[in-house]
C-alpha positions in Angstrom: 0.2 0.0 0.1 2.8 2.4 1.0 4.5 1.5 -2.4 1.1 2.5 -4.2 0.8 5.5 -2.8 4.1 6.7 -3.2 3.8 5.7 -6.9 0.8 7.5 -7.4 2.4 10.6 -5.6 5.3 10.7 -7.8 3.7 10.0 -11.2 2.3 13.7 -11.6 6.0 14.8 -9.9 8.1 12.8 -12.0 6.1 13.9 -15.3 6.3 17.5 -14.6 9.9 17.3 -13.9 10.6 15.6 -17.1 8.3 18.1 -19.0 10.5 20.9 -17.4 13.7 19.8 -18.8 12.4 17.9 -22.3 9.5 17.0 -22.9 9.2 13.6 -24.5 6.9 11.2 -26.5 6.3 9.5 -23.8 4.7 12.3 -21.9 2.5 13.1 -25.0 1.3 9.7 -25.1 0.6 10.0 -21.7 -1.8 13.0 -22.4 
């Protein structure tokens, strides 16, 4: 449960960080 919550909390944070540096096709696909 802790791992699941950690994952869900980190997904938006990681995606925002990645988008800030270099937008990747993965981010476009996520949207």
